[in-house]
ROSE-4610 file (N, C-alpha, C; in Angstrom, 1 decimal, always signed):
// ROSE-4610
residu = [A/A/A/A/A/A/L/L/L/F/F/F/G/G/G/D/D/D/S/S/S/G/G/G/E/E/E/G/G/G/N/N/N/A/A/A/L/L/L/G/G/G/M/M/M/E/E/E/H/H/H/A/A/A/L/L/L/C/C/C/A/A/A/P/P/P/L/L/L/V/V/V/Q/Q/Q/G/G/G/G/G/G/S/S/S/F/F/F/V/V/V/G/G/G/V/V/V/L/L/L/I/I/I/L/L/L/A/A/A/R/R/R/R/R/R/S/S/S/G/G/G/R/R/R/A/A/A/F/F/F/S/S/S/R/R/R/E/E/E/E/E/E/Q/Q/Q/R/R/R/I/I/I/A/A/A/G/G/G/L/L/L/L/L/L/V/V/V/N/N/N/Q/Q/Q/A/A/A/L/L/L/H/H/H/A/A/A/F/F/F/Q/Q/Q/N/N/N/A/A/A/R/R/R/L/L/L/Y/Y/Y/S/S/S/E/E/E/I/I/I/E/E/E/R/R/R/Q/Q/Q/A/A/A/I/I/I/T/T/T/D/D/D/D/D/D/L/L/L/T/T/T/G/G/G/L/L/L/Y/Y/Y/N/N/N/R/R/R/G/G/G/H/H/H/F/F/F/L/L/L/D/D/D/L/L/L/A/A/A/R/R/R/R/R/R/E/E/E/F/F/F/S/S/S/R/R/R/S/S/S/V/V/V/R/R/R/Y/Y/Y/D/D/D/S/S/S/E/E/E/L/L/L/S/S/S/L/L/L/I/I/I/L/L/L/L/L/L/D/D/D/A/A/A/D/D/D/H/H/H/F/F/F/K/K/K/S/S/S/I/I/I/N/N/N/D/D/D/L/L/L/H/H/H/G/G/G/H/H/H/Q/Q/Q/A/A/A/G/G/G/D/D/D/E/E/E/V/V/V/L/L/L/R/R/R/A/A/A/L/L/L/A/A/A/E/E/E/I/I/I/C/C/C/D/D/D/S/S/S/A/A/A/T/T/T/R/R/R/S/S/S/F/F/F/D/D/D/I/I/I/V/V/V/G/G/G/R/R/R/Y/Y/Y/G/G/G/G/G/G/E/E/E/E/E/E/F/F/F/V/V/V/I/I/I/V/V/V/L/L/L/P/P/P/E/E/E/T/T/T/P/P/P/I/I/I/D/D/D/V/V/V/A/A/A/T/T/T/T/T/T/V/V/V/A/A/A/R/R/R/R/R/R/I/I/I/R/R/R/S/S/S/G/G/G/V/V/V/D/D/D/Q/Q/Q/A/A/A/L/L/L/K/K/K/V/V/V/G/G/G/E/E/E/Q/Q/Q/L/L/L/E/E/E/V/V/V/R/R/R/L/L/L/T/T/T/I/I/I/S/S/S/A/A/A/G/G/G/V/V/V/A/A/A/S/S/S/R/R/R/T/T/T/A/A/A/R/R/R/T/T/T/P/P/P/D/D/D/L/L/L/L/L/L/S/S/S/L/L/L/I/I/I/N/N/N/T/T/T/A/A/A/D/D/D/Q/Q/Q/A/A/A/L/L/L/Y/Y/Y/A/A/A/A/A/A/K/K/K/R/R/R/D/D/D/G/G/G/R/R/R/N/N/N/Q/Q/Q/V/V/V/K/K/K/I/I/I/A/A/A/Q/Q/Q/A/A/A/D/D/D/D/D/D/S/S/S/K/K/K/G/G/G/S/S/S/V/V/V/S/S/S/Q/Q/Q/L/L/L/D/D/D/R/R/R/A/A/A]
num = [1/1/1/2/2/2/3/3/3/4/4/4/5/5/5/6/6/6/7/7/7/8/8/8/9/9/9/10/10/10/11/11/11/12/12/12/13/13/13/14/14/14/15/15/15/16/16/16/17/17/17/18/18/18/19/19/19/20/20/20/21/21/21/22/22/22/23/23/23/24/24/24/25/25/25/26/26/26/27/27/27/28/28/28/29/29/29/30/30/30/31/31/31/32/32/32/33/33/33/34/34/34/35/35/35/36/36/36/37/37/37/38/38/38/39/39/39/40/40/40/41/41/41/42/42/42/43/43/43/44/44/44/45/45/45/46/46/46/47/47/47/48/48/48/49/49/49/50/50/50/51/51/51/52/52/52/53/53/53/54/54/54/55/55/55/56/56/56/57/57/57/58/58/58/59/59/59/60/60/60/61/61/61/62/62/62/63/63/63/64/64/64/65/65/65/66/66/66/67/67/67/68/68/68/69/69/69/70/70/70/71/71/71/72/72/72/73/73/73/74/74/74/75/75/75/76/76/76/77/77/77/78/78/78/79/79/79/80/80/80/81/81/81/82/82/82/83/83/83/84/84/84/85/85/85/86/86/86/87/87/87/88/88/88/89/89/89/90/90/90/91/91/91/92/92/92/93/93/93/94/94/94/95/95/95/96/96/96/97/97/97/98/98/98/99/99/99/100/100/100/101/101/101/102/102/102/103/103/103/104/104/104/105/105/105/106/106/106/107/107/107/108/108/108/109/109/109/110/110/110/111/111/111/112/112/112/113/113/113/114/114/114/115/115/115/116/116/116/117/117/117/118/118/118/119/119/119/120/120/120/121/121/121/122/122/122/123/123/123/124/124/124/125/125/125/126/126/126/127/127/127/128/128/128/129/129/129/130/130/130/131/131/131/132/132/132/133/133/133/134/134/134/135/135/135/136/136/136/137/137/137/138/138/138/139/139/139/140/140/140/141/141/141/142/142/142/143/143/143/144/144/144/145/145/145/146/146/146/147/147/147/148/148/148/149/149/149/150/150/150/151/151/151/152/152/152/153/153/153/154/154/154/155/155/155/156/156/156/157/157/157/158/158/158/159/159/159/160/160/160/161/161/161/162/162/162/163/163/163/164/164/164/165/165/165/166/166/166/167/167/167/168/168/168/169/169/169/170/170/170/171/171/171/172/172/172/173/173/173/174/174/174/175/175/175/176/176/176/177/177/177/178/178/178/179/179/179/180/180/180/181/181/181/182/182/182/183/183/183/184/184/184/185/185/185/186/186/186/187/187/187/188/188/188/189/189/189/190/190/190/191/191/191/192/192/192/193/193/193/194/194/194/195/195/195/196/196/196/197/197/197/198/198/198/199/199/199/200/200/200/201/201/201/202/202/202/203/203/203/204/204/204/205/205/205/206/206/206/207/207/207/208/208/208/209/209/209/210/210/210/211/211/211/212/212/212/213/213/213/214/214/214/215/215/215/216/216/216/217/217/217/218/218/218/219/219/219/220/220/220/221/221/221/222/222/222/223/223/223/224/224/224/225/225/225/226/226/226/227/227/227/228/228/228/229/229/229/230/230/230/231/231/231/232/232/232/233/233/233/234/234/234/235/235/235/236/236/236/237/237/237/238/238/238/239/239/239/240/240/240/241/241/241/242/242/242/243/243/243/244/244/244/245/245/245/246/246/246/247/247/247/248/248/248/249/249/249/250/250/250/251/251/251]
x = [-14.8/-14.6/-15.1/-15.7/-16.3/-15.1/-15.2/-14.2/-14.8/-14.0/-14.3/-13.8/-14.6/-14.2/-13.2/-12.7/-11.7/-12.3/-11.7/-12.2/-11.8/-10.8/-10.3/-9.6/-9.3/-8.7/-7.4/-6.6/-5.4/-4.3/-4.6/-3.5/-2.9/-3.7/-3.2/-2.0/-2.0/-0.8/+0.1/-0.1/+0.8/+0.4/-0.8/-1.3/-2.5/-2.8/-4.0/-5.2/-5.1/-6.2/-5.8/-6.7/-6.4/-7.6/-7.3/-8.4/-8.1/-9.1/-8.9/-9.9/-9.4/-10.2/-9.9/-10.9/-10.7/-10.4/-9.5/-9.3/-10.0/-11.0/-11.8/-11.9/-11.6/-11.6/-12.3/-13.3/-14.0/-14.7/-15.1/-15.7/-14.7/-13.4/-12.4/-11.6/-11.3/-10.6/-9.1/-8.4/-7.0/-6.1/-6.7/-5.8/-6.5/-5.8/-6.3/-5.4/-5.9/-5.2/-5.4/-4.3/-4.4/-3.7/-4.4/-3.7/-3.8/-2.7/-2.7/-2.0/-2.5/-2.0/-1.6/-0.3/+0.3/-0.4/-0.8/-1.5/-2.3/-3.1/-3.8/-5.3/-5.9/-7.3/-7.6/-8.9/-9.4/-9.4/-9.5/-9.5/-10.8/-10.7/-12.0/-12.6/-13.8/-14.5/-13.8/-13.1/-12.4/-11.2/-10.5/-9.4/-9.9/-11.1/-11.6/-11.9/-12.4/-12.7/-11.4/-10.3/-9.0/-8.5/-8.7/-8.3/-9.0/-10.3/-11.1/-10.5/-9.9/-9.2/-8.0/-7.3/-6.1/-6.4/-7.5/-7.9/-8.1/-8.8/-9.0/-7.7/-6.7/-5.4/-4.7/-4.8/-4.1/-4.7/-6.0/-6.6/-6.2/-6.1/-5.7/-4.2/-3.3/-1.9/-1.8/-2.6/-2.6/-3.1/-4.1/-4.6/-3.5/-2.9/-1.8/-0.7/-0.3/+0.8/+0.5/-0.8/-1.2/-1.3/-1.7/-1.8/-0.4/+0.5/+1.9/+2.5/+2.3/+2.8/+2.3/+1.0/+0.4/+1.0/+1.1/+1.7/+3.2/+3.9/+5.3/+5.3/+4.4/+4.3/+4.0/+3.1/+2.7/+3.8/+4.7/+5.8/+6.9/+7.0/+8.1/+7.6/+6.3/+5.9/+5.0/+5.0/+4.2/+2.8/+1.8/+0.4/-0.1/+0.3/-0.3/+0.2/+1.5/+2.2/+2.6/+2.7/+3.2/+4.7/+5.4/+6.8/+7.4/+8.7/+9.3/+9.1/+8.8/+8.7/+10.1/+10.2/+11.5/+12.4/+11.9/+12.7/+13.3/+12.4/+12.9/+13.8/+13.5/+14.4/+15.8/+15.9/+17.2/+17.9/+17.2/+17.9/+18.5/+17.7/+18.2/+19.3/+19.1/+20.1/+21.5/+21.4/+22.7/+23.4/+22.7/+23.3/+24.0/+23.3/+23.9/+25.1/+25.0/+26.2/+27.4/+27.2/+28.3/+28.8/+28.0/+28.4/+29.3/+28.8/+29.5/+30.9/+31.0/+32.3/+33.2/+32.6/+33.4/+34.0/+33.2/+33.7/+34.1/+34.1/+34.5/+33.7/+32.4/+31.5/+30.8/+30.3/+29.6/+28.2/+27.8/+26.5/+26.0/+24.8/+24.2/+22.9/+22.4/+21.2/+20.5/+19.2/+18.3/+17.3/+17.3/+16.3/+15.4/+14.1/+13.2/+12.0/+11.4/+10.4/+9.3/+8.0/+7.0/+6.9/+6.9/+6.9/+5.5/+5.5/+4.2/+3.1/+3.5/+2.5/+1.3/+1.7/+0.6/-0.5/-0.2/-1.2/-2.2/-1.7/-2.6/-3.6/-3.1/-4.0/-5.0/-4.5/-5.4/-6.4/-6.1/-7.0/-7.9/-7.4/-8.2/-8.6/-8.0/-8.3/-7.2/-7.2/-6.2/-6.3/-7.6/-7.7/-7.0/-7.2/-6.5/-5.0/-4.6/-3.1/-2.6/-3.4/-3.0/-2.8/-3.8/-3.7/-2.5/-2.1/-0.9/+0.3/+0.4/+1.6/+1.6/+0.5/+0.5/+1.0/+0.5/+1.0/+2.5/+3.0/+4.4/+5.2/+4.7/+5.4/+5.4/+4.4/+4.3/+5.4/+5.5/+6.5/+7.9/+8.2/+9.5/+9.8/+8.8/+9.0/+9.2/+8.4/+8.6/+9.9/+10.5/+11.7/+12.9/+12.8/+13.9/+14.0/+15.1/+15.3/+14.8/+14.6/+14.0/+14.9/+16.2/+17.1/+17.4/+16.9/+17.0/+16.1/+16.4/+15.6/+14.9/+13.6/+12.7/+11.9/+11.9/+11.2/+10.5/+9.5/+8.9/+9.7/+10.4/+11.2/+10.5/+9.4/+8.5/+7.7/+6.4/+5.6/+5.5/+5.9/+6.0/+7.4/+8.3/+9.7/+9.9/+10.6/+11.0/+12.5/+13.0/+14.4/+14.7/+15.7/+16.1/+17.5/+17.9/+19.3/+19.5/+20.6/+20.9/+22.2/+22.2/+23.5/+24.2/+25.5/+26.3/+26.0/+25.8/+25.4/+26.2/+26.8/+27.6/+26.6/+27.1/+26.2/+25.6/+26.2/+25.6/+24.4/+24.4/+23.3/+22.2/+22.5/+21.5/+20.9/+21.6/+21.1/+20.1/+20.4/+19.4/+18.1/+18.2/+17.0/+16.2/+16.9/+16.2/+15.5/+16.2/+15.6/+14.4/+14.4/+13.3/+12.1/+12.4/+11.3/+10.7/+11.6/+11.1/+10.3/+10.7/+10.0/+8.6/+8.6/+7.4/+6.4/+6.9/+5.9/+5.5/+6.3/+6.0/+4.9/+3.7/+2.6/+1.3/+0.2/-1.1/-1.4/-1.4/-1.8/-3.3/-3.8/-5.3/-5.6/-6.4/-6.8/-8.3/-8.6/-10.0/-10.5/-11.7/-12.3/-12.3/-12.2/-12.4/-11.3/-10.6/-9.6/-8.2/-7.6/-6.2/-5.4/-4.3/-3.4/-2.0/-1.5/-0.2/+0.8/+1.8/+2.8/+4.2/+5.1/+6.5/+7.3/+8.5/+9.4/+10.7/+11.4/+12.8/+13.6/+14.8/+15.6/+17.0/+17.7/+19.1/+19.7/+20.8/+21.5/+22.9/+23.3/+24.7/+25.2/+26.5/+27.1/+28.2/+28.4/+29.3/+30.7/+31.6/+33.0/+33.8/+35.1/+35.9/+35.8/+35.4/+35.3/+33.9/+33.0/+31.6/+31.6/+31.4/+31.6/+30.5/+29.2/+28.1/+26.9/+25.9/+24.7/+24.1/+23.9/+23.3/+24.0/+25.4/+26.1/+25.8/+25.6/+25.2/+23.8/+22.9/+21.6/+21.7/+22.5/+22.6/+23.2/+24.1/+24.7/+23.6/+22.8/+21.7/+20.7/+20.5/+19.5/+20.0/+21.3/+21.8/+21.6/+21.7/+21.4/+20.0/+19.1/+17.7/+17.3/+17.9/+17.6/+18.0/+19.1/+19.6/+18.6/+18.0/+17.1/+15.8/+15.4/+14.2/+14.5/+15.7/+16.0/+16.1/+16.5/+16.8/+15.6/+14.4/+13.2/+12.4/+12.9/+12.1/+12.0/+11.4/+11.2/+12.6/+13.6/+14.9/+15.7/+16.8/+17.6/+19.0/+19.5/+20.8/+21.7/+22.9/+23.9/+25.0/+25.3/+26.4/+27.3/+28.6/+29.5/+29.6/+29.6/+29.6/+31.0/+31.7/+33.1/+33.2/+32.2/+32.2/+30.7/+30.6/+29.2/+28.4/+29.0/+28.2/+27.7/+28.5/+28.1/+28.5/+28.7/+29.1/+28.4/+27.4/+26.6/+27.4/+27.5/+28.4/+27.7/+26.4/+25.8/+24.3/+23.7/+22.2/+21.6/+20.6/+19.9/+18.5/+18.3/+17.1/+16.3/+16.9/+16.2/+15.0]
y = [+24.4/+23.7/+24.5/+23.8/+24.5/+24.9/+26.1/+26.5/+26.5/+26.1/+26.3/+27.7/+28.5/+29.8/+29.9/+31.1/+31.3/+30.8/+29.8/+29.2/+30.0/+30.8/+31.5/+30.6/+29.3/+28.3/+27.8/+28.8/+28.4/+28.1/+28.1/+27.8/+26.4/+25.5/+24.1/+24.1/+25.2/+25.3/+26.4/+26.9/+28.0/+29.3/+29.4/+30.6/+31.1/+32.4/+32.9/+32.7/+32.7/+32.4/+31.4/+30.5/+29.5/+29.4/+29.3/+29.1/+27.7/+26.8/+25.4/+25.2/+24.5/+24.2/+22.7/+21.9/+20.5/+20.4/+19.5/+19.3/+18.0/+18.1/+17.0/+16.9/+15.7/+15.5/+14.2/+14.3/+13.1/+12.4/+13.1/+12.5/+12.0/+12.1/+11.5/+12.7/+12.5/+13.5/+13.3/+14.4/+14.2/+15.1/+16.0/+16.8/+18.0/+18.9/+20.1/+21.2/+22.3/+23.6/+24.4/+24.7/+25.5/+26.8/+27.9/+29.2/+29.7/+30.1/+30.5/+31.9/+32.6/+33.9/+33.9/+34.3/+34.2/+35.2/+36.3/+37.3/+38.3/+39.1/+40.1/+39.8/+40.4/+40.2/+38.9/+38.5/+37.3/+37.4/+36.3/+36.3/+36.9/+37.8/+38.5/+37.6/+37.9/+37.2/+37.2/+38.4/+38.4/+37.5/+37.4/+36.5/+35.1/+34.8/+33.4/+33.1/+34.1/+33.9/+33.6/+34.3/+34.1/+32.7/+32.3/+31.0/+29.9/+30.2/+29.3/+29.1/+30.2/+30.1/+29.3/+29.5/+28.7/+27.2/+26.9/+25.5/+24.9/+25.6/+25.2/+25.0/+25.9/+25.8/+24.6/+24.4/+23.2/+21.9/+21.8/+20.6/+20.4/+21.5/+21.3/+20.8/+21.4/+20.9/+19.5/+19.1/+17.7/+16.8/+17.1/+16.3/+16.1/+17.2/+17.2/+16.3/+16.4/+15.6/+14.1/+13.8/+12.4/+11.9/+12.7/+12.2/+12.0/+12.9/+12.7/+11.5/+11.3/+10.1/+8.8/+8.8/+7.6/+7.4/+8.4/+8.3/+7.8/+8.3/+7.8/+6.4/+6.0/+4.6/+3.6/+4.0/+3.2/+3.1/+4.1/+4.1/+3.1/+2.7/+1.9/+0.5/+0.3/-1.0/-1.8/-3.1/-4.0/-4.0/-3.7/-3.5/-4.8/-6.0/-7.2/-7.5/-7.5/-8.0/-6.9/-5.7/-4.6/-4.6/-5.5/-5.5/-4.5/-4.2/-3.3/-4.0/-3.1/-3.7/-3.9/-4.5/-4.8/-3.6/-2.6/-1.4/-0.8/-0.6/+0.1/-0.9/-2.2/-3.2/-3.1/-3.0/-3.0/-1.7/-0.6/+0.7/+0.6/+0.0/-0.1/-1.1/-2.2/-3.3/-2.9/-2.1/-1.6/-0.7/+0.1/+0.9/+0.0/-1.0/-1.9/-2.6/-3.0/-3.7/-2.8/-1.5/-0.5/-0.3/-0.2/+0.0/-1.2/-2.4/-3.6/-3.7/-3.2/-3.1/-2.1/-0.9/+0.2/-0.2/-0.8/-1.1/-2.6/-3.3/-4.7/-5.5/-5.3/-6.0/-7.1/-8.0/-9.2/-8.8/-9.4/-9.2/-10.5/-10.9/-12.1/-11.8/-12.8/-12.6/-13.9/-13.9/-15.1/-14.8/-15.7/-15.7/-16.9/-16.7/-17.9/-17.8/-19.0/-19.1/-20.1/-19.8/-20.7/-21.9/-23.1/-24.3/-24.6/-24.9/-25.4/-24.3/-23.1/-22.0/-22.0/-22.3/-22.3/-23.3/-24.4/-25.4/-24.8/-23.9/-23.3/-22.4/-21.6/-20.8/-21.6/-22.7/-23.6/-24.3/-24.7/-25.5/-24.6/-23.5/-22.7/-21.3/-20.9/-19.6/-18.6/-17.5/-16.4/-15.7/-15.6/-14.9/-15.7/-17.0/-17.8/-17.7/-17.7/-17.5/-16.2/-15.2/-13.9/-14.0/-14.6/-14.8/-15.6/-16.6/-17.4/-16.5/-15.7/-14.8/-13.8/-13.3/-12.4/-13.1/-14.3/-15.1/-15.3/-15.7/-15.9/-14.6/-13.5/-12.2/-11.9/-12.2/-12.0/-12.9/-14.1/-15.0/-14.5/-14.0/-13.5/-12.3/-11.4/-10.2/-10.5/-11.4/-11.7/-12.5/-13.1/-13.9/-13.1/-11.8/-10.9/-9.8/-9.1/-7.9/-6.6/-5.6/-4.4/-3.7/-4.0/-3.3/-4.2/-5.5/-6.3/-5.8/-6.0/-5.5/-6.7/-6.6/-7.7/-7.2/-7.9/-7.4/-8.5/-8.2/-9.1/-8.9/-10.0/-9.8/-10.0/-10.7/-10.9/-12.2/-12.1/-13.3/-13.8/-15.1/-15.8/-15.8/-15.0/-15.0/-13.8/-14.0/-13.0/-13.0/-11.8/-11.7/-10.9/-11.3/-10.7/-10.4/-9.1/-8.7/-8.6/-9.2/-9.2/-8.6/-7.3/-6.6/-7.2/-7.1/-7.5/-8.9/-9.8/-11.1/-12.2/-13.1/-14.2/-15.2/-16.1/-17.0/-18.0/-18.4/-19.4/-18.8/-17.5/-16.9/-16.7/-16.3/-16.1/-17.5/-18.5/-19.9/-20.2/-19.9/-20.1/-19.4/-18.1/-17.4/-18.1/-18.5/-19.2/-20.5/-21.2/-22.4/-22.1/-21.0/-20.6/-20.2/-19.6/-19.2/-20.5/-21.4/-22.7/-23.5/-23.5/-24.3/-23.6/-22.3/-21.6/-21.7/-21.9/-22.0/-23.5/-24.4/-25.8/-26.3/-25.8/-26.2/-25.8/-26.2/-25.8/-24.4/-23.6/-22.2/-22.0/-21.2/-21.0/-19.8/-20.1/-19.0/-18.8/-17.6/-17.4/-18.1/-18.5/-19.1/-20.6/-21.2/-22.6/-23.3/-22.7/-23.3/-23.4/-24.5/-24.6/-25.1/-24.4/-24.7/-25.2/-26.2/-26.7/-26.0/-25.4/-24.6/-25.0/-25.1/-25.2/-24.2/-23.9/-23.0/-23.6/-23.2/-23.5/-22.2/-22.2/-21.0/-21.2/-20.2/-20.1/-19.0/-19.3/-18.4/-18.1/-16.9/-16.5/-15.4/-15.2/-14.2/-13.5/-12.2/-11.4/-11.8/-11.9/-12.1/-11.0/-11.0/-10.0/-10.1/-11.3/-11.5/-11.3/-10.8/-10.5/-9.1/-8.9/-7.5/-6.6/-7.1/-6.2/-6.9/-6.2/-6.8/-7.9/-7.6/-8.5/-9.8/-9.8/-11.0/-11.8/-11.1/-11.8/-12.4/-11.7/-12.3/-13.5/-13.4/-14.5/-15.7/-15.5/-16.7/-17.3/-16.5/-17.1/-17.8/-17.2/-17.8/-19.2/-19.3/-20.6/-21.6/-21.2/-22.1/-22.4/-21.4/-21.7/-22.7/-22.5/-23.4/-24.9/-25.0/-26.3/-26.9/-26.1/-26.6/-27.0/-26.3/-26.7/-28.0/-28.1/-29.3/-30.5/-30.4/-31.6/-31.9/-31.4/-31.9/-30.8/-29.6/-28.5/-28.7/-27.7/-27.7/-27.8/-27.1/-27.2/-25.9/-25.7/-24.6/-25.0/-24.3/-24.5/-23.3/-23.6/-22.6/-22.5/-21.3/-21.1/-20.0/-20.1/-19.1/-18.2/-16.9/-16.0/-15.7/-16.8/-16.6/-16.0/-16.1/-15.6/-15.4/-14.9/-14.5/-15.8/-17.0/-18.2/-18.8/-18.6/-19.2/-20.7/-21.1/-22.5/-23.0/-24.0/-24.5/-25.4/-25.2/-25.9/-26.8/-26.6/-27.3/-27.4/-28.4/-28.6/-28.8/-28.1/-28.2/-28.9/-30.1/-30.7/-30.7/-30.1/-30.2/-29.3]
z = [+14.0/+15.3/+16.4/+17.4/+18.5/+19.5/+20.1/+21.1/+22.5/+23.4/+24.8/+25.2/+25.8/+26.1/+27.2/+27.5/+28.5/+29.8/+30.4/+31.6/+32.8/+32.7/+33.9/+34.8/+34.4/+35.3/+34.7/+34.2/+33.6/+34.6/+35.9/+36.9/+36.7/+36.2/+36.0/+35.1/+34.2/+33.3/+33.7/+34.9/+35.4/+34.8/+34.2/+33.5/+34.2/+34.0/+34.6/+33.8/+32.5/+31.6/+30.5/+30.2/+29.1/+28.2/+26.9/+25.9/+25.3/+25.3/+24.8/+23.7/+22.6/+21.5/+21.1/+21.0/+20.6/+19.1/+18.7/+17.3/+16.9/+16.1/+15.8/+14.3/+13.7/+12.3/+11.9/+11.1/+10.7/+11.9/+12.9/+14.0/+15.0/+14.8/+15.7/+16.3/+17.6/+18.4/+18.1/+17.6/+17.3/+18.2/+19.0/+19.8/+20.4/+21.1/+21.7/+21.4/+21.0/+20.8/+22.1/+22.8/+24.0/+23.8/+24.1/+24.1/+25.5/+26.1/+27.5/+27.7/+28.6/+29.0/+30.4/+30.6/+32.0/+32.9/+32.5/+33.3/+32.5/+33.1/+32.4/+32.2/+31.2/+31.0/+30.4/+30.4/+29.8/+28.3/+27.6/+26.1/+25.7/+24.7/+24.2/+23.2/+22.8/+21.7/+20.4/+20.1/+18.9/+18.9/+20.1/+20.2/+20.1/+20.6/+20.5/+19.0/+18.3/+16.9/+16.1/+16.4/+15.8/+16.1/+17.4/+17.8/+17.0/+16.7/+15.8/+14.5/+13.9/+12.6/+12.7/+13.9/+14.1/+14.2/+14.8/+14.8/+13.4/+12.6/+11.2/+10.5/+10.7/+10.0/+10.6/+11.9/+12.5/+12.0/+11.8/+11.3/+9.9/+9.1/+7.7/+7.6/+8.5/+8.5/+8.9/+9.9/+10.4/+9.3/+8.5/+7.5/+6.4/+6.0/+5.0/+5.5/+6.7/+7.3/+7.3/+7.6/+7.6/+6.2/+5.3/+3.9/+3.3/+3.6/+3.2/+3.8/+5.1/+5.7/+5.1/+4.7/+4.1/+2.7/+1.9/+0.6/+0.7/+1.7/+1.9/+2.3/+3.2/+3.6/+2.4/+1.6/+0.4/-0.5/-0.6/-1.5/-1.1/+0.2/+0.6/+1.1/+1.3/+1.8/+0.8/+1.0/+0.2/+0.8/-0.1/+0.3/+1.0/+0.5/+1.1/+2.5/+2.6/+3.8/+4.8/+4.4/+5.2/+5.4/+4.8/+4.8/+3.8/+3.8/+2.8/+1.4/+0.5/-0.9/-1.5/-2.6/-3.2/-3.3/-3.9/-4.2/-2.9/-1.9/-0.7/+0.1/+0.1/+0.7/+0.1/-1.2/-1.9/-1.5/-1.4/-1.0/+0.4/+1.4/+2.7/+2.8/+2.1/+2.1/+1.5/+0.5/-0.1/+0.9/+1.7/+2.7/+3.7/+4.1/+5.1/+4.6/+3.3/+2.7/+2.7/+2.3/+2.2/+3.6/+4.6/+6.0/+6.4/+6.0/+6.4/+5.8/+4.5/+3.9/+4.5/+4.8/+5.4/+6.8/+7.6/+9.0/+9.1/+8.0/+8.0/+9.1/+9.1/+10.0/+9.3/+10.1/+9.5/+9.0/+7.9/+7.3/+6.7/+7.1/+6.5/+5.9/+5.0/+4.3/+4.2/+4.4/+4.2/+3.1/+2.1/+1.1/+1.2/+1.3/+1.6/+0.6/+0.4/-0.6/+0.0/-0.2/+0.2/-0.7/-0.2/-1.0/-1.6/-2.8/-3.5/-3.3/-3.4/-3.1/-4.1/-5.3/-6.4/-6.0/-5.4/-5.1/-4.0/-3.2/-2.2/-2.9/-3.8/-4.6/-5.4/-6.0/-6.8/-6.0/-4.8/-3.9/-3.1/-2.6/-1.7/-2.2/-3.3/-3.8/-3.4/-4.2/-4.0/-2.7/-2.2/-0.9/+0.2/+0.2/+1.2/+1.0/-0.3/-0.5/+0.0/-0.1/+0.5/+2.0/+2.6/+4.1/+4.5/+3.7/+4.0/+3.9/+2.9/+2.7/+3.9/+4.3/+5.5/+6.7/+6.9/+8.1/+8.0/+6.8/+6.7/+7.0/+6.5/+6.8/+8.3/+9.0/+10.4/+11.1/+10.7/+11.3/+11.1/+9.8/+9.5/+10.4/+10.5/+11.3/+12.8/+13.3/+14.7/+15.0/+14.1/+14.3/+14.2/+13.8/+13.5/+14.5/+14.5/+15.4/+14.8/+15.6/+15.1/+14.0/+14.0/+13.0/+11.9/+11.9/+10.7/+9.6/+8.3/+7.2/+6.6/+6.6/+6.1/+5.0/+3.8/+2.7/+1.9/+1.2/+0.2/-1.1/-1.5/-2.7/-4.0/-3.9/-5.1/-5.0/-5.3/-5.2/-3.8/-3.7/-2.4/-1.8/-2.3/-1.9/-0.9/+0.2/+1.2/+1.4/+1.8/+2.0/+3.3/+4.0/+5.2/+5.3/+5.6/+5.8/+7.3/+7.8/+9.3/+9.5/+9.9/+10.1/+11.3/+11.4/+12.5/+12.9/+11.9/+12.2/+11.5/+12.2/+11.5/+10.9/+10.0/+9.3/+10.2/+11.3/+12.2/+12.9/+13.3/+13.9/+12.9/+11.7/+10.6/+10.3/+10.4/+10.1/+11.2/+12.5/+13.6/+13.3/+12.8/+12.5/+11.4/+10.4/+9.3/+9.8/+10.6/+11.2/+12.0/+12.8/+13.6/+12.7/+11.6/+10.7/+10.1/+9.6/+9.0/+10.0/+11.3/+12.3/+12.6/+12.6/+12.9/+11.7/+10.5/+9.4/+9.2/+9.6/+9.3/+10.3/+10.1/+10.9/+10.2/+10.7/+10.1/+10.3/+9.3/+9.5/+9.3/+10.3/+10.3/+9.3/+8.4/+7.4/+7.5/+8.0/+8.2/+9.5/+9.6/+10.8/+10.7/+9.5/+9.3/+8.6/+7.7/+6.9/+7.5/+7.5/+7.9/+6.7/+6.5/+5.3/+5.8/+5.3/+5.6/+4.7/+5.3/+4.5/+5.0/+4.1/+4.4/+3.6/+4.0/+3.3/+3.0/+2.0/+1.8/+1.9/+2.4/+2.6/+2.3/+1.8/+1.6/+2.4/+3.0/+3.9/+3.4/+3.3/+2.9/+3.7/+3.7/+4.5/+3.7/+3.9/+3.1/+3.5/+2.5/+2.7/+2.0/+2.1/+1.4/-0.1/-0.6/-2.0/-2.6/-1.7/-2.2/-2.7/-4.0/-4.6/-4.3/-4.2/-4.0/-3.4/-3.1/-2.5/-3.4/-4.7/-5.6/-5.7/-5.5/-5.5/-4.3/-3.1/-1.9/-2.0/-2.6/-2.9/-3.8/-4.8/-5.8/-5.1/-4.2/-3.4/-2.6/-1.9/-1.1/-2.0/-3.2/-4.1/-4.6/-4.8/-5.2/-4.1/-2.8/-1.7/-1.6/-1.9/-1.9/-3.0/-4.2/-5.3/-4.9/-4.2/-3.8/-2.8/-1.9/-0.9/-1.6/-2.6/-3.4/-4.2/-4.7/-5.5/-4.7/-3.5/-2.6/-1.7/-2.0/-1.3/-0.6/-0.6/+0.1/+1.6/+2.3/+3.7/+4.4/+4.0/+4.6/+4.4/+5.1/+5.0/+4.4/+3.4/+2.9/+3.2/+3.5/+3.9/+2.9/+2.5/+1.5/+2.0/+1.6/+1.8/+0.6/+0.7/-0.4/-0.9/-1.3/-1.7/-3.1/-3.9/-5.3/-5.7/-6.9/-7.4/-7.7/-7.8/-8.0/-6.7/-5.6/-4.4/-4.3/-3.1/-2.8/-1.7/-1.9/-0.9/+0.0/+1.3/+2.1/+3.2/+3.4/+4.5/+4.3/+4.8/+4.7/+6.1/+6.3/+7.6/+7.4/+7.9/+7.8/+9.1/+10.1/+11.4/+11.5]
């Protein structure tokens, strides 16, 4: 890395002498290493050489940190959609479920599935199908709050945990997602694909033993939405592990 020598203009930093070195990696500027001396002599050539070694070490540390961050990101996110993958979603959701039990706070869950997704792959190809899933993920993400937990549960199925949220508010979120999806989605520059979703909504009660029971209750509601014609939201109360569908939203 090239060093800028002692400029003798360190007063901008409240110092008498400053030695600056750009941090450049792969042709991209990533930062500046600044060594400053409050008073005394200027930096010698030997000190500038040592600073050059520090620059190399700083770049190596930066590269390692960025690599670790990328490995960590890949371990918890779904490659296609950028949402949490199933494993990490379940980890986070279990914590929220436990917190909800501990503080007796409300917790709701939405399970949704793209309708007739196989036909999209068959008609337009898997690349178009991937674009549709990415668009659906963006709609789910934009319809939720920063502290809600949104994950790809598997295939074309997505799941959302909404902490501190009663079932009527969660239902509004599910309706918002359904309405946002129920339109022609632009895939690439020319293709438009019609997509609808079905969703099941459930909320934790005192009789919900664990997170998987809550997911199962929402799944029962989702199944009912599929059975009754798709493109709708079913609402269930999580009174037991089987779930009880109590309302249908066709709006």
